[in-house]
SEPARO-699288 format. One record per residue (C-alpha): x, y, z. Coordinates in steps of 0.1 Angstrom, whole numbers, padded with zeros to 4 digits, always signed. Layout:
BEGIN
XYZ...
END
This chain:
BEGIN
-0228+0019-0272-0251+0002-0255-0228-0017-0234-0200+0010-0235-0226+0033-0217-0241+0004-0190-0204+0001-0183-0198+0034-0178-0225+0044-0154-0224+0004-0135-0187+0015-0133-0182+0049-0121-0215+0038-0095-0192+0016-0080-0163+0035-0079-0176+0071-0066-0201+0050-0039-0170+0036-0022-0139+0060-0029-0165+0090-0017-0175+0067+0015-0139+0061+0017-0126+0101+0017-0158+0114+0033-0149+0091+0060-0108+0096+0063-0114+0137+0064-0145+0138+0086-0145+0106+0109-0177+0094+0121-0197+0129+0130-0240+0121+0133-0250+0138+0095-0220+0113+0082-0244+0097+0057-0260+0131+0045-0223+0141+0038-0212+0110+0020-0250+0107+0002-0240+0143-0011-0203+0139-0020-0219+0110-0034-0244+0123-0057-0218+0154-0068-0193+0130-0080-0211+0101-0096-0224+0124-0126-0186+0140-0131-0170+0099-0128-0196+0087-0157-0188+0113-0179-0150+0111-0173-0155+0069-0178-0174+0073-0208-0152+0102-0226-0118+0085-0217-0126+0046-0209-0114+0037-0251-0085+0055-0248-0076+0041-0216-0079+0008-0229-0061+0015-0258-0036+0021-0237-0037-0009-0215-0039-0033-0248+0001-0015-0255+0012-0016-0224+0002-0052-0217+0013-0062-0254+0049-0048-0244+0049-0065-0214+0043-0100-0229+0072-0088-0257+0092-0089-0229+0079-0118-0206+0078-0145-0232
END
């Protein structure tokens, strides 16, 4: 359980940081207040991403195992 929590926090941190940077830049360019706008977007996105990651990671992991096992069966 501790590993799942830490993984969810770290993975969601990295994804939120990079995705909010990317989307903020695409939508706004580089205005004078870019850093503030990006920080605001990140602070809103990270808690949501962490919660989603924690809740859905086990289901996504199981789905991934099913997909990969089918690929291995058809490839082998």
